C-alpha positions as CSV (number, residue, x, y, z in Angstrom):
1,M,-8.1,24.9,-6.1
2,S,-9.5,23.2,-2.9
3,E,-8.2,22.4,0.4
4,K,-8.7,18.9,2.1
5,R,-7.5,17.1,5.3
6,M,-5.3,14.1,4.2
7,F,-2.0,12.3,4.9
8,G,-2.1,13.8,8.5
9,G,-2.1,17.4,7.5
10,L,-3.7,19.7,4.8
11,A,-3.6,19.0,1.1
12,F,-4.2,21.4,-1.8
13,L,-5.8,20.1,-4.8
14,V,-6.0,21.6,-8.3
15,H,-8.8,20.3,-10.5
16,G,-9.3,17.3,-7.9
17,N,-5.5,16.4,-8.1
18,L,-3.1,16.7,-5.3
19,A,-0.5,19.5,-5.8
20,V,1.0,19.9,-2.4
21,S,0.3,18.6,1.2
22,A,1.7,20.1,4.4
23,S,2.0,17.5,7.3
24,S,1.2,18.3,10.9
25,Q,4.5,16.7,11.7
26,G,6.5,19.2,9.4
27,G,6.8,17.3,6.2
28,L,5.9,18.7,2.8
29,L,4.6,16.4,0.0
30,L,4.8,17.8,-3.5
31,R,3.6,16.5,-6.8
32,I,6.4,16.8,-9.5
33,D,7.3,16.1,-13.0
34,P,8.2,12.4,-13.0
35,A,11.1,13.2,-15.3
36,Q,12.7,15.3,-12.5
37,A,12.1,12.7,-9.8
38,E,15.6,11.0,-9.7
39,S,17.5,14.3,-9.6
40,L,15.2,15.6,-6.8
41,V,15.3,12.5,-4.7
42,N,19.1,12.7,-4.6
43,Q,19.0,16.0,-2.8
44,Q,19.4,16.2,1.0
45,H,16.2,15.9,3.1
46,V,14.2,14.6,0.1
47,R,12.7,11.2,-0.2
48,R,9.8,9.5,-2.1
49,F,6.4,9.3,-0.5
50,E,5.5,5.8,0.4
51,M,1.8,4.7,0.8
52,R,1.2,2.5,3.8
53,G,-0.6,-0.7,2.7
């Protein structure tokens, strides 16, 4: 596991892949099982991460 600054905060990578990122603005970005995405997004305070183009 390694740490890297990204997305305006600190990210933790496992074998080079993002696992979790903590934003300096209080957000938390998690890598999840795609099969669980719809049920998780329907919960309060949860939304999909959108890359800015």
